[in-house]
Backbone as CSV, one residue per row, in Angstrom:
resi,resn,N_x,N_y,N_z,CA_x,CA_y,CA_z,C_x,C_y,C_z
1,UNK,0.849,-1.188,0.006,-0.008,-0.002,0.008,0.885,1.250,0.004
2,UNK,0.628,2.154,-0.924,1.441,3.365,-1.064,0.908,4.458,-0.155
3,UNK,1.783,5.041,0.592,1.386,6.132,1.496,1.420,7.461,0.728
4,UNK,0.466,8.337,1.068,0.449,9.657,0.484,1.450,10.588,1.155
5,UNK,1.526,11.814,0.704,2.454,12.780,1.310,2.175,13.007,2.789
6,UNK,0.877,13.007,3.172,0.556,13.227,4.583,1.053,12.074,5.441
7,UNK,0.938,10.853,4.957,1.402,9.716,5.725,2.900,9.715,5.883
8,UNK,3.616,10.101,4.838,5.082,10.179,4.923,5.521,11.231,5.922
9,UNK,4.791,12.370,5.956,5.119,13.438,6.888,4.931,12.986,8.336
10,UNK,3.837,12.282,8.570,3.568,11.799,9.921,4.622,10.772,10.351
11,UNK,5.036,9.937,9.423,6.061,8.936,9.726,7.384,9.640,10.075
12,UNK,7.704,10.682,9.315,8.944,11.422,9.568,8.880,12.112,10.955
13,UNK,7.704,12.656,11.286,7.549,13.316,12.594,7.718,12.313,13.727
14,UNK,7.092,11.116,13.577,7.228,10.093,14.633,8.676,9.644,14.751
15,UNK,9.370,9.524,13.625,10.756,9.063,13.643,11.662,10.081,14.352
16,UNK,11.383,11.351,14.114,12.205,12.429,14.701,11.516,13.099,15.882
17,UNK,10.657,12.343,16.543,9.899,12.922,17.645,10.769,13.519,18.738
18,UNK,11.866,12.857,19.103,12.740,13.351,20.156,13.370,14.706,19.796
19,UNK,13.706,14.828,18.488,14.263,16.093,18.024,13.258,17.239,18.185
20,UNK,12.015,17.009,17.745,11.002,18.049,17.814,10.677,18.409,19.283
21,UNK,10.682,17.420,20.153,10.436,17.712,21.578,11.575,18.548,22.150
22,UNK,12.801,18.269,21.705,13.973,19.000,22.216,13.943,20.473,21.812
23,UNK,13.511,20.748,20.560,13.514,22.161,20.097,12.209,22.878,20.398
24,UNK,11.202,22.160,20.898,9.911,22.775,21.134,9.993,23.972,22.116
25,UNK,10.705,23.843,23.254,10.788,25.008,24.187,11.366,26.249,23.509
26,UNK,12.474,26.069,22.769,13.056,27.196,22.079,12.085,27.788,21.052
27,UNK,11.410,26.907,20.305,10.496,27.388,19.272,9.349,28.173,19.901
28,UNK,8.845,27.697,21.033,7.738,28.430,21.709,8.229,29.778,22.170
29,UNK,9.421,29.813,22.804,9.973,31.089,23.299,10.198,32.029,22.134
30,UNK,10.732,31.511,21.019,10.990,32.352,19.842,9.690,32.927,19.287
31,UNK,8.665,32.114,19.193,7.393,32.586,18.657,6.747,33.640,19.580
32,UNK,6.804,33.389,20.901,6.136,34.265,21.867,6.880,35.587,22.025
33,UNK,8.190,35.515,22.122,8.947,36.725,22.473,9.646,37.374,21.281
34,UNK,9.628,36.780,20.105,10.274,37.382,18.933,9.256,37.629,17.801
35,UNK,8.617,36.563,17.340,7.710,36.682,16.203,6.459,37.451,16.567
36,UNK,5.811,37.053,17.679,4.536,37.707,18.058,4.680,39.211,18.283
37,UNK,5.718,39.678,19.018,5.846,41.144,19.195,5.999,41.910,17.883
38,UNK,6.732,41.320,16.927,6.905,41.982,15.634,5.557,42.085,14.899
39,UNK,4.851,40.984,14.840,3.564,40.963,14.150,2.572,41.878,14.868
40,UNK,2.534,41.819,16.190,1.588,42.671,16.950,1.940,44.124,16.822
41,UNK,3.232,44.452,16.766,3.659,45.824,16.579,3.199,46.376,15.217
42,UNK,3.324,45.544,14.204,2.836,45.939,12.852,1.341,46.177,12.893
43,UNK,0.629,45.347,13.598,-0.848,45.495,13.711,-1.174,46.802,14.478
44,UNK,-0.453,47.059,15.559,-0.746,48.258,16.376,-0.439,49.534,15.616
45,UNK,0.494,49.495,14.670,0.849,50.688,13.909,-0.326,51.271,13.164
46,UNK,-1.357,50.462,12.909,-2.538,50.921,12.206,-3.737,51.085,13.127
47,UNK,-3.487,51.075,14.433,-4.570,51.174,15.425,-4.201,52.190,16.501
48,UNK,-5.221,52.709,17.139,-5.043,53.548,18.327,-5.360,52.683,19.542
49,UNK,-4.403,52.514,20.440,-4.559,51.619,21.578,-3.772,52.109,22.759
50,UNK,-4.427,52.150,23.929,-3.755,52.634,25.154,-3.372,51.476,26.093
51,UNK,-3.546,50.254,25.620,-3.187,49.125,26.451,-4.320,48.582,27.296
52,UNK,-5.471,49.284,27.314,-6.605,48.859,28.166,-7.886,48.711,27.365
53,UNK,-8.203,49.693,26.544,-9.406,49.622,25.719,-9.174,48.805,24.483
54,UNK,-10.233,48.574,23.727,-10.118,47.828,22.464,-9.383,48.643,21.420
55,UNK,-8.511,48.040,20.626,-7.801,48.756,19.568,-8.797,49.378,18.567
56,UNK,-8.517,50.582,18.120,-9.351,51.289,17.149,-8.563,51.488,15.853
57,UNK,-9.054,50.944,14.746,-8.341,51.033,13.506,-8.331,52.470,12.982
58,UNK,-7.131,52.995,12.689,-6.998,54.379,12.222,-6.182,54.450,10.925
59,UNK,-5.835,53.324,10.310,-5.084,53.340,9.079,-3.672,53.888,9.297
60,UNK,-3.289,54.827,8.429,-1.943,55.401,8.488,-1.886,56.649,9.346
61,UNK,-2.897,56.891,10.184,-2.960,58.108,10.991,-1.770,58.217,11.939
62,UNK,-1.363,57.072,12.535,-0.221,57.102,13.460,1.054,57.521,12.759
63,UNK,1.280,57.013,11.551,2.473,57.351,10.804,2.452,58.829,10.433
64,UNK,1.284,59.323,10.016,1.164,60.751,9.667,1.308,61.635,10.878
65,UNK,0.759,61.231,12.016,0.873,62.008,13.261,2.318,62.144,13.673
66,UNK,3.082,61.061,13.549,4.485,61.101,13.954,5.261,62.115,13.081
67,UNK,4.998,62.117,11.789,5.693,63.040,10.887,5.344,64.494,11.144
68,UNK,4.125,64.744,11.626,3.726,66.116,11.912,4.193,66.611,13.269
69,UNK,4.621,65.715,14.144,5.009,66.086,15.500,6.378,66.771,15.496
70,UNK,6.483,68.033,15.969,7.785,68.716,16.001,8.828,67.974,16.856
71,UNK,8.387,67.306,17.905,9.318,66.570,18.754,9.908,65.389,17.974
72,UNK,9.083,64.705,17.187,9.554,63.613,16.363,10.555,64.127,15.312
73,UNK,10.241,65.261,14.704,11.143,65.818,13.717,12.493,66.181,14.342
74,UNK,12.424,66.747,15.568,13.684,67.077,16.249,14.429,65.808,16.652
75,UNK,13.666,64.772,17.042,14.316,63.498,17.414,15.064,62.889,16.216
76,UNK,14.505,63.039,15.023,15.198,62.537,13.801,16.531,63.254,13.651
77,UNK,16.519,64.606,13.775,17.772,65.344,13.647,18.770,64.991,14.716
78,UNK,18.289,64.852,15.958,19.195,64.474,17.042,19.786,63.083,16.822
79,UNK,18.955,62.162,16.375,19.426,60.796,16.158,20.476,60.734,15.059
80,UNK,20.237,61.445,13.946,21.219,61.472,12.856,22.525,62.101,13.337
81,UNK,22.428,63.197,14.112,23.639,63.877,14.635,24.415,62.898,15.530
82,UNK,23.742,62.283,16.472,24.406,61.388,17.441,24.978,60.167,16.702
83,UNK,24.211,59.607,15.767,24.698,58.431,14.999,25.931,58.811,14.202
84,UNK,25.880,59.911,13.459,27.005,60.258,12.572,28.279,60.503,13.341
85,UNK,28.220,61.388,14.347,29.438,61.747,15.048,29.940,60.629,15.948
86,UNK,29.057,59.907,16.591,29.494,58.809,17.445,30.115,57.715,16.604
87,UNK,29.538,57.415,15.446,30.110,56.377,14.561,31.433,56.834,14.004
88,UNK,31.499,58.079,13.521,32.725,58.579,12.924,33.876,58.573,13.932
89,UNK,33.635,59.115,15.120,34.710,59.219,16.130,35.054,57.835,16.689
90,UNK,34.030,57.026,17.010,34.256,55.726,17.605,35.016,54.808,16.660
91,UNK,34.542,54.682,15.422,35.187,53.788,14.448,36.587,54.303,14.095
92,UNK,36.716,55.630,13.891,38.024,56.190,13.573,39.039,55.990,14.668
93,UNK,38.619,56.282,15.903,39.558,56.125,17.058,39.867,54.656,17.291
94,UNK,38.884,53.784,17.151,39.120,52.370,17.316,40.106,51.834,16.293
95,UNK,39.976,52.320,15.040,40.897,51.852,14.001,42.330,52.326,14.277
96,UNK,42.492,53.557,14.714,43.816,54.062,15.038,44.431,53.266,16.192
97,UNK,43.664,53.051,17.236,44.168,52.296,18.395,44.509,50.873,18.027
98,UNK,43.688,50.247,17.184,43.958,48.873,16.772,45.254,48.780,15.966
99,UNK,45.465,49.760,15.068,46.704,49.759,14.277,47.922,49.970,15.174
100,UNK,47.817,50.866,16.131,48.936,51.138,17.043,49.257,49.933,17.886
101,UNK,48.232,49.269,18.435,48.446,48.095,19.266,49.020,46.947,18.434
102,UNK,48.516,46.795,17.220,48.974,45.696,16.372,50.394,45.908,15.898
103,UNK,50.782,47.154,15.647,52.127,47.417,15.104,53.205,47.556,16.166
104,UNK,52.844,48.186,17.310,53.895,48.580,18.249,53.845,47.808,19.590
105,UNK,52.807,47.058,19.856,52.752,46.269,21.085,53.137,44.841,20.733
106,UNK,54.336,44.458,21.172,54.850,43.131,20.831,54.326,42.074,21.770
107,UNK,54.106,42.455,23.033,53.597,41.509,24.032,52.516,42.198,24.846
108,UNK,51.561,41.414,25.296,50.520,41.969,26.151,49.328,42.522,25.409
109,UNK,49.081,42.043,24.161,47.918,42.513,23.411,46.618,42.178,24.136
110,UNK,46.592,41.022,24.810,45.392,40.630,25.571,45.084,41.648,26.679
111,UNK,46.132,42.168,27.292,45.946,43.180,28.333,45.284,44.447,27.773
112,UNK,45.726,44.879,26.595,45.112,46.049,25.990,43.669,45.791,25.569
113,UNK,43.397,44.584,25.087,42.019,44.236,24.755,41.138,44.359,25.973
114,UNK,41.611,43.849,27.095,40.811,43.867,28.341,40.609,45.289,28.825
115,UNK,41.668,46.088,28.797,41.563,47.450,29.316,40.605,48.288,28.491
116,UNK,40.716,48.209,27.163,39.835,49.016,26.326,38.394,48.512,26.323
117,UNK,38.194,47.255,26.704,36.839,46.713,26.744,36.122,46.996,28.056
118,UNK,36.874,47.379,29.085,36.280,47.594,30.405,35.129,48.607,30.419
119,UNK,35.234,49.752,29.696,34.103,50.701,29.742,32.768,50.100,29.332
120,UNK,32.805,49.115,28.413,31.561,48.503,27.945,30.912,47.679,29.050
121,UNK,31.698,47.242,30.029,31.146,46.459,31.126,30.505,47.341,32.204
122,UNK,30.716,48.642,32.113,30.141,49.581,33.059,28.685,49.862,32.631
123,UNK,27.751,49.766,33.548,26.347,50.050,33.234,26.199,51.497,32.763
124,UNK,25.286,51.759,31.818,25.098,53.126,31.315,24.799,54.105,32.414
125,UNK,24.038,53.700,33.430,23.725,54.623,34.531,24.976,55.026,35.293
126,UNK,25.868,54.064,35.530,27.122,54.369,36.230,28.018,55.257,35.353
127,UNK,28.049,54.960,34.048,28.839,55.771,33.136,28.333,57.206,33.114
128,UNK,27.007,57.410,33.159,26.439,58.742,33.181,26.792,59.468,34.478
129,UNK,26.810,58.733,35.575,27.192,59.373,36.856,28.647,59.842,36.788
130,UNK,29.503,59.007,36.201,30.950,59.380,36.053,31.039,60.653,35.222
131,UNK,30.279,60.726,34.129,30.349,61.910,33.267,29.791,63.141,33.998
132,UNK,28.785,62.919,34.812,28.199,64.040,35.579,29.220,64.601,36.590
133,UNK,30.059,63.726,37.121,31.099,64.220,38.047,32.000,65.231,37.362
134,UNK,32.203,65.078,36.073,33.048,65.996,35.324,32.272,67.253,34.882
135,UNK,31.002,67.104,34.503,30.340,68.207,33.800,29.137,68.786,34.545
136,UNK,28.888,68.388,35.779,27.804,69.037,36.516,28.116,70.506,36.741
137,UNK,27.074,71.328,36.810,27.291,72.772,36.884,27.880,73.223,38.218
138,UNK,27.526,72.535,39.305,27.982,72.943,40.614,28.985,71.927,41.153
139,UNK,30.273,72.244,41.080,31.283,71.344,41.606,31.827,70.354,40.601
140,UNK,31.433,70.458,39.333,31.992,69.571,38.321,33.478,69.815,38.081
141,UNK,34.211,68.755,37.774,35.646,68.883,37.615,36.032,69.853,36.503
142,UNK,35.250,69.854,35.416,35.571,70.775,34.303,35.374,72.208,34.739
143,UNK,34.292,72.507,35.445,34.071,73.876,35.911,35.125,74.271,36.965
144,UNK,35.508,73.329,37.829,36.549,73.621,38.806,37.870,73.929,38.109
145,UNK,38.215,73.159,37.076,39.454,73.396,36.336,39.377,74.750,35.606
146,UNK,38.208,75.049,35.023,38.045,76.322,34.327,38.168,77.485,35.283
147,UNK,37.589,77.335,36.506,37.704,78.389,37.517,39.150,78.575,37.965
148,UNK,39.875,77.460,38.083,41.253,77.548,38.534,42.129,78.253,37.484
149,UNK,41.813,78.034,36.199,42.609,78.648,35.118,42.271,80.118,34.976
150,UNK,40.969,80.460,35.027,40.576,81.845,34.793,40.618,82.698,36.070
151,UNK,40.586,82.053,37.214,40.612,82.797,38.464,39.243,83.207,38.942
152,UNK,38.178,82.878,38.206,36.810,83.177,38.615,35.987,81.903,38.627
153,UNK,35.102,81.710,39.623,34.304,80.487,39.671,33.437,80.310,38.424
154,UNK,33.347,79.085,37.957,32.536,78.774,36.767,31.407,77.826,37.178
155,UNK,30.200,78.202,36.753,29.020,77.379,37.054,28.236,77.065,35.755
156,UNK,28.970,76.864,34.689,28.318,76.632,33.405,27.550,75.290,33.452
157,UNK,26.299,75.334,32.996,25.458,74.130,33.010,25.652,73.349,31.707
158,UNK,26.657,72.493,31.693,26.965,71.718,30.494,25.808,70.822,30.103
159,UNK,25.238,70.124,31.089,24.197,69.155,30.821,22.869,69.820,30.467
160,UNK,22.698,71.082,30.837,21.484,71.803,30.509,21.607,72.613,29.241
161,UNK,22.771,72.630,28.634,23.010,73.420,27.423,22.545,72.654,26.194
162,UNK,21.738,73.368,25.372,21.291,72.741,24.121,22.470,72.473,23.181
163,UNK,23.475,73.312,23.231,24.618,73.171,22.337,25.573,72.063,22.758
164,UNK,25.678,71.767,24.063,26.697,70.846,24.552,26.149,69.459,24.926
165,UNK,24.845,69.314,25.066,24.354,68.013,25.573,24.586,66.923,24.538
166,UNK,24.423,67.194,23.227,24.673,66.160,22.214,26.127,65.766,22.149
167,UNK,27.091,66.720,22.124,28.485,66.299,22.170,28.844,65.470,23.392
168,UNK,28.195,65.744,24.530,28.473,64.960,25.727,27.926,63.549,25.582
169,UNK,26.753,63.414,24.921,26.232,62.074,24.636,27.201,61.330,23.721
170,UNK,27.702,62.017,22.695,28.671,61.413,21.789,29.933,60.965,22.557
171,UNK,30.387,61.803,23.462,31.561,61.471,24.285,31.297,60.203,25.098
172,UNK,30.093,60.097,25.669,29.773,58.896,26.460,29.739,57.657,25.594
173,UNK,29.162,57.787,24.393,29.119,56.626,23.458,30.522,56.217,23.045
174,UNK,31.352,57.181,22.702,32.718,56.910,22.298,33.476,56.213,23.422
175,UNK,33.333,56.717,24.644,34.021,56.115,25.801,33.601,54.666,26.004
176,UNK,32.331,54.370,25.807,31.826,53.015,26.083,32.171,52.031,24.968
177,UNK,32.110,52.461,23.711,32.127,51.495,22.623,33.412,51.427,21.793
178,UNK,34.354,52.354,22.029,35.587,52.338,21.246,36.343,51.023,21.422
179,UNK,36.409,50.524,22.652,37.141,49.276,22.899,36.557,48.089,22.168
180,UNK,35.257,48.019,22.069,34.602,46.898,21.365,34.951,46.901,19.876
181,UNK,34.904,48.106,19.254,35.246,48.193,17.854,36.748,47.957,17.655
182,UNK,37.570,48.390,18.621,39.002,48.165,18.482,39.318,46.677,18.441
183,UNK,38.614,45.869,19.239,38.862,44.429,19.243,38.483,43.832,17.880
184,UNK,37.422,44.331,17.270,37.039,43.832,15.931,38.141,44.134,14.925
185,UNK,38.649,45.370,14.953,39.699,45.749,14.002,40.998,44.997,14.287
186,UNK,41.294,44.808,15.571,42.525,44.085,15.940,42.502,42.649,15.413
187,UNK,41.328,42.038,15.521,41.198,40.668,14.978,41.358,40.662,13.475
188,UNK,40.811,41.666,12.784,40.975,41.755,11.342,42.410,42.007,10.929
189,UNK,43.098,42.851,11.692,44.493,43.173,11.388,45.396,41.927,11.567
190,UNK,45.146,41.170,12.594,45.968,40.001,12.866,45.714,38.886,11.872
191,UNK,44.609,38.972,11.111,44.323,37.984,10.089,45.022,38.301,8.772
192,UNK,45.582,39.520,8.657,46.289,39.921,7.404,47.693,39.308,7.451
193,UNK,48.097,38.596,6.418,49.418,37.972,6.415,50.532,39.030,6.517
194,UNK,51.509,38.781,7.385,52.618,39.756,7.549,53.530,39.810,6.310
195,UNK,53.491,38.763,5.494,54.324,38.737,4.298,53.992,39.895,3.359
196,UNK,52.722,40.289,3.357,52.304,41.363,2.449,52.982,42.683,2.866
197,UNK,53.017,42.939,4.196,53.649,44.155,4.693,55.179,44.117,4.436
198,UNK,55.769,42.975,4.662,57.207,42.845,4.491,57.604,43.080,3.025
199,UNK,56.787,42.540,2.125,57.063,42.737,0.685,56.928,44.203,0.313
200,UNK,55.923,44.868,0.859,55.717,46.274,0.541,56.840,47.148,1.084
201,UNK,57.343,46.821,2.282,58.458,47.597,2.840,59.726,47.374,2.046
202,UNK,59.957,46.142,1.565,61.135,45.849,0.773,61.098,46.634,-0.537
203,UNK,59.899,46.912,-1.052,59.753,47.702,-2.274,59.815,49.173,-2.012
204,UNK,60.007,49.576,-0.742,60.141,50.997,-0.423,58.828,51.708,-0.241
205,UNK,57.754,51.012,-0.015,56.452,51.663,0.193,56.403,52.250,1.581
206,UNK,55.897,53.500,1.701,55.848,54.190,2.963,54.704,53.718,3.843
207,UNK,54.668,54.272,5.062,53.632,53.831,6.038,52.217,54.183,5.572
208,UNK,52.033,55.404,5.101,50.673,55.810,4.678,50.189,55.012,3.484
209,UNK,50.963,54.828,2.420,50.498,53.987,1.325,50.181,52.564,1.775
210,UNK,51.000,52.018,2.689,50.725,50.676,3.189,49.378,50.638,3.896
211,UNK,49.141,51.640,4.697,47.864,51.698,5.429,46.672,51.882,4.493
212,UNK,46.799,52.843,3.559,45.650,53.181,2.729,45.404,52.197,1.582
213,UNK,46.471,51.561,1.087,46.330,50.682,-0.068,46.383,49.181,0.267
214,UNK,46.828,48.854,1.449,46.906,47.442,1.817,45.998,47.166,3.024
215,UNK,46.229,47.900,4.131,45.502,47.611,5.367,44.001,47.863,5.196
216,UNK,43.639,49.071,4.731,42.217,49.420,4.646,41.458,48.505,3.704
217,UNK,41.938,48.237,2.458,41.183,47.307,1.597,41.004,45.922,2.193
218,UNK,42.057,45.393,2.826,41.945,44.054,3.441,41.121,44.061,4.706
219,UNK,40.908,45.237,5.263,40.129,45.370,6.484,38.673,45.737,6.224
220,UNK,38.318,45.839,4.931,36.948,46.259,4.589,35.844,45.405,5.258
221,UNK,35.966,44.058,5.330,34.918,43.295,5.975,34.749,43.684,7.447
222,UNK,35.840,43.893,8.144,35.745,44.328,9.561,35.177,45.749,9.658
223,UNK,35.587,46.624,8.748,35.052,47.970,8.721,33.534,47.949,8.462
224,UNK,33.122,47.122,7.506,31.686,47.026,7.201,30.888,46.566,8.411
225,UNK,31.405,45.508,9.043,30.719,44.965,10.228,30.653,46.019,11.332
226,UNK,31.747,46.722,11.541,31.822,47.728,12.624,30.867,48.873,12.351
227,UNK,30.850,49.370,11.129,30.025,50.537,10.808,28.544,50.136,10.835
228,UNK,28.200,48.956,10.370,26.815,48.520,10.379,26.311,48.341,11.811
229,UNK,27.120,47.724,12.657,26.700,47.550,14.051,26.626,48.905,14.764
230,UNK,27.545,49.819,14.451,27.476,51.162,15.041,26.223,51.886,14.570
231,UNK,25.843,51.671,13.347,24.638,52.296,12.813,23.372,51.731,13.438
232,UNK,23.368,50.408,13.617,22.220,49.793,14.296,22.051,50.345,15.689
233,UNK,23.194,50.507,16.392,23.094,51.082,17.745,22.797,52.561,17.726
234,UNK,23.341,53.301,16.749,23.127,54.726,16.685,21.690,55.116,16.372
235,UNK,21.084,54.414,15.413,19.696,54.747,15.030,18.704,54.303,16.117
236,UNK,19.101,53.383,16.971,18.226,52.947,18.068,18.712,53.467,19.419
237,UNK,19.588,54.467,19.406,20.229,54.927,20.631,19.205,55.335,21.690
238,UNK,19.400,54.831,22.894,18.454,55.096,23.992,19.188,55.287,25.330
239,UNK,19.998,54.329,25.685,20.604,54.280,27.038,21.376,55.571,27.353
240,UNK,22.319,55.925,26.500,23.223,57.035,26.818,22.493,58.359,26.988
241,UNK,21.678,58.782,25.996,20.980,60.080,26.195,19.937,60.021,27.313
242,UNK,19.319,58.867,27.513,18.296,58.747,28.542,18.884,58.925,29.945
243,UNK,19.966,58.223,30.226,20.518,58.313,31.573,21.266,59.622,31.782
244,UNK,21.855,60.182,30.702,22.586,61.436,30.863,21.626,62.627,31.100
245,UNK,20.444,62.575,30.471,19.465,63.642,30.678,18.408,63.274,31.697
246,UNK,18.623,62.118,32.355,17.653,61.629,33.375,16.265,61.506,32.804
247,UNK,16.191,61.055,31.542,14.921,60.778,30.898,14.165,61.985,30.340
248,UNK,14.729,63.188,30.475,14.027,64.378,30.019,14.307,64.703,28.555
249,UNK,15.390,64.175,28.006,15.782,64.531,26.652,16.545,65.837,26.553
250,UNK,16.854,66.436,27.682,17.589,67.706,27.680,16.701,68.913,27.502
251,UNK,17.292,70.084,27.575,16.538,71.328,27.396,15.968,71.398,25.990
252,UNK,14.658,71.622,25.896,13.948,71.702,24.605,14.183,70.459,23.738
253,UNK,14.230,69.274,24.411,14.426,68.018,23.712,15.695,68.013,22.852
254,UNK,16.751,68.669,23.340,17.972,68.789,22.578,18.675,67.451,22.343
255,UNK,18.405,66.454,23.210,19.054,65.146,23.084,18.064,64.029,22.951
256,UNK,16.788,64.347,22.675,15.780,63.312,22.503,16.022,62.565,21.214
257,UNK,16.148,61.251,21.298,16.370,60.407,20.123,15.076,59.688,19.735
258,UNK,15.119,59.007,18.607,13.945,58.254,18.192,13.577,57.151,19.198
259,UNK,14.606,56.542,19.792,14.361,55.530,20.807,13.674,56.133,22.042
260,UNK,14.110,57.311,22.463,13.495,57.975,23.604,12.066,58.424,23.265
261,UNK,11.871,58.877,22.036,10.512,59.333,21.621,9.574,58.116,21.596
262,UNK,10.085,56.982,21.085,9.262,55.755,21.085,8.885,55.358,22.515
263,UNK,9.861,55.386,23.396,9.623,55.001,24.789,8.584,55.929,25.434
264,UNK,8.736,57.231,25.203,7.836,58.203,25.811,6.389,58.036,25.320
265,UNK,6.241,57.844,24.034,4.873,57.733,23.471,4.214,56.430,23.878
266,UNK,4.990,55.338,23.915,4.394,54.036,24.199,4.225,53.789,25.683
267,UNK,5.229,54.109,26.479,5.208,53.686,27.898,5.030,54.818,28.893
268,UNK,5.005,56.058,28.428,4.662,57.173,29.288,3.292,57.744,28.950
269,UNK,3.033,57.920,27.637,1.731,58.415,27.206,0.760,57.297,26.866
270,UNK,1.232,56.058,26.865,0.421,54.860,26.596,-0.264,54.947,25.239
271,UNK,0.442,55.526,24.266,-0.042,55.544,22.882,0.759,54.497,22.118
272,UNK,0.333,53.245,22.283,1.130,52.144,21.729,1.041,52.108,20.189
273,UNK,-0.022,52.644,19.615,-0.119,52.699,18.167,0.929,53.624,17.579
274,UNK,1.076,54.813,18.154,2.081,55.771,17.677,3.484,55.214,17.925
275,UNK,3.688,54.622,19.091,5.000,54.034,19.391,5.360,52.937,18.391
276,UNK,4.398,52.124,18.007,4.670,51.057,17.017,5.000,51.650,15.675
277,UNK,4.322,52.734,15.289,4.613,53.390,14.000,6.044,53.907,13.999
278,UNK,6.439,54.523,15.125,7.825,55.027,15.244,8.840,53.894,15.113
279,UNK,8.521,52.748,15.746,9.453,51.625,15.676,9.635,51.135,14.265
280,UNK,8.597,51.211,13.458,8.730,50.779,12.053,9.468,51.822,11.211
281,UNK,9.340,53.076,11.600,10.195,54.081,10.935,11.694,53.803,11.216
282,UNK,11.989,53.489,12.447,13.380,53.144,12.816,13.831,51.927,12.062
283,UNK,12.995,50.911,11.983,13.338,49.696,11.278,13.622,49.986,9.799
284,UNK,12.781,50.801,9.171,12.955,51.154,7.773,14.280,51.882,7.564
285,UNK,14.621,52.811,8.480,15.866,53.547,8.358,17.064,52.607,8.434
286,UNK,17.017,51.647,9.361,18.091,50.685,9.528,18.277,49.831,8.267
287,UNK,17.139,49.359,7.724,17.200,48.507,6.534,17.767,49.265,5.339
288,UNK,17.285,50.500,5.149,17.757,51.294,4.011,19.243,51.549,4.109
289,UNK,19.708,51.977,5.286,21.118,52.258,5.429,21.967,50.990,5.215
290,UNK,21.532,49.865,5.800,22.298,48.640,5.672,22.414,48.203,4.219
291,UNK,21.308,48.285,3.469,21.351,47.873,2.060,22.256,48.783,1.261
292,UNK,22.132,50.109,1.486,22.970,51.060,0.750,24.448,50.865,1.074
293,UNK,24.749,50.689,2.358,26.156,50.550,2.746,26.752,49.261,2.232
294,UNK,25.972,48.169,2.270,26.486,46.910,1.751,26.751,46.994,0.238
295,UNK,25.889,47.743,-0.468,26.100,47.930,-1.919,27.392,48.715,-2.147
296,UNK,27.649,49.724,-1.320,28.877,50.522,-1.462,30.100,49.632,-1.182
297,UNK,30.011,48.807,-0.137,31.140,47.948,0.194,31.404,46.928,-0.908
298,UNK,30.349,46.325,-1.455,30.550,45.372,-2.537,31.192,46.023,-3.750
299,UNK,30.764,47.245,-4.044,31.363,47.957,-5.188,32.825,48.280,-4.926
300,UNK,33.134,48.676,-3.682,34.547,48.947,-3.347,35.388,47.697,-3.427
301,UNK,34.856,46.563,-2.933,35.610,45.326,-2.991,35.820,44.863,-4.450
302,UNK,34.779,45.068,-5.273,34.898,44.703,-6.681,35.957,45.581,-7.375
303,UNK,35.967,46.869,-7.027,36.984,47.765,-7.602,38.378,47.414,-7.149
304,UNK,38.530,47.019,-5.858,39.836,46.642,-5.344,40.330,45.360,-6.029
305,UNK,39.396,44.399,-6.255,39.763,43.133,-6.871,40.189,43.340,-8.322
306,UNK,39.518,44.324,-8.970,39.870,44.581,-10.372,41.219,45.259,-10.493
């Protein structure tokens, strides 16, 4: 008697029953805590819901409301500013440090990895407290140093300044994440064969041409990974500006990011529909940037290979 497709499937399930039982807990957790929130968030983006009453379908009203909100518009500008400068400084500084450690540290590279990675192990709240010790208006180390140099007491409110709060957030991000990116670059540098450098030096090639024409092209995969991960973190930035401004976003929302705006609308104002719409805006921005950047990297690699 020939079995149909359904019978073969049931036989396969019975034969591999132990396997399905073993993965069932993970599958349930994945569906409940990963798949369901994404699907439900997409559904809420088209509804008005406060978490208690029945959802009310409003179409694209949440997406339009977000675009019309001046705070949302300012959050976009703040997020782009923080992402661009934190990524530029963090990745650039990490690359320089990785090259220096790789070239000039003959022993103890593990020690430097550990030291530069330590800031990442510090909780954002503790890191913000450390930064406040330096930049608080009353008794901050920077103001004390300024007063000692000028001879007059300084009480400048760095954290309350619209002009300075974003650079301070960038400084906090750079301090926390430079070590992590440095380890990525150091691993990439150590994977480059030393014979290439020795051959270039024997041909009389200088340090800068070696770096720009050999190191950087061979380090492109690490650079791509580093910049993409920095972008993912930058466009979703929440911890650093939130703890540094104590959840206020700074004076006139000078440091409010898209992540903070999402949190405020969803969990402070209980407008989960608007919060879901904002989350999909962030998701779209991340996807667009990732696709564009990967296309640029592939073109650069193809040009280098040619």
